[in-house]
N, C-alpha and C positions, 0 to 999 in steps of 0.2 A: 730666509723664509718670506714669502710674499703674503700679503694680506688679501684674503678672498672677500670680494665685495658682494653684498647681497644684490645690489643693483645691476650686477654684470650677468646674472643668470638669464638665459635666453627666454624664459617664459615670464619674466618679470619686467616687461617693457614699461618704461616710464617710472619705475620705482627707485631710480637712483637718488632721489631726494629723501627716501625713507631713512637711509643711513645718517644723513645730516640731521633730520628731525630727531632721531634717536639720540644722537650726540648732544643736541641742544637740550633735550629733555633730561638727559643724564647729568649734565653739568651741575655741579654743586653750587648752591647759592647760600648766602647767609640766611639766618632764620628771621630776618627783620623785613617787613612786619609779619607777625604770625597770621596764618590763614586757615580756613576750613573750606572743604569742598563737599557739597551735599548733592545727592541725586533727588531730583523732584520728578515724581511720576507724571506722566508716562515717559516723556523724552526730554526732560529738562535738567539743568544743573545750576547750582548757585555757588559762586565763589565769594567768601566773605573774608575781608582783610580788616585787621584791627588798625585803624588809622586815627587814633585819638590825637586831637590837637590840630589835624589837618582840616582845612575848609575846602569847599567845592572848588574854588579857584586855584587851590594848591595841588589838586589831583588831576591826572590825565589818564583816560582810558582809551587805548587805541588798539587796532588790529593791524599787524604788519607781517606780511609773508606767512600767513596761517599761524600767527602767534598773537595771543592776547597779551598786551603790554600795559601794565599799570605803573604809573610813575607818581611820585610825591616829592614835592619840594616846598619846604616852609619858607615863608617870607623872612627876610632878615629881621631879627628882634631889634627893638628900639634901643638906642644907646643909653637911655636914661635908666634902664633897669639894672639893678645890682642884685645878683643872686647869692644868697648865703649857702644854698645847696641846689644843685641842678641835677635831678635824677630822672627827669622825663626826657626820653630820647627825642631829639629834634633834628634828625638827620634825613637827608634825602634818600630815596630808595627807588629801585626799579625791580619789579617782579614780573616774570614772563611765564605764560602757560602755552604749550603747543596745542592747537586746535585740530581736531580730525576734520576731514572733508565733510561738509554737511552740517557742521556745528557753527551757529551764528550767535553773536551777542545780541541780546534782546533789550536789555536795559541796565543802567547803573544808578544806584541811589545810595545816599549816605544817611545814616540814622544812628544816633547815639554813639558816635565814634566808630561805627562799623560801616565799611563800604561793601555793598552787595552788588555783585555783577551777575546777572541772570543770563544763561545760555540755553539755547534750544537746538535740538537735532532736527533739521528740516528734511522732509522726505524728498528724494529725487523726483523730478517731474516725469521723467520717462526712463523706464528701465531697459526697454528694448528699442534700439535705434537701427533703422534700415538704412544702409549706405548705398546710394545709387552708383551704378557702374557706368562709366562713360567710355566712349571710343576715342581713340586718338586720330 
């Protein structure tokens, strides 16, 4: 049995990446760090990650290939510390979110152990475009 690709339909020109985006979004990832996604009226979103213990210089927020990628890596702890119990997670993480066309990252700020990343849907500049026809 062959797999039917959504991107191979003749009326869906240029949507071959849609399948790859769906696969990336569906990939399971561990639950660390926990996060919330809020809708901010009228056309904004806020992603909030719990990043207790991370400083600004230990976090990176980037966009790569229509993905919002948030990475955290703690600095190596000093060797002179001796823990009797270590229950606070101090591990590196990477969390990705697939962005729709027209959604852009507006800002990122850290406050009280929470990283807030604000997104906004921008309106397309021109909905109708006339294509000139030339002769050969």
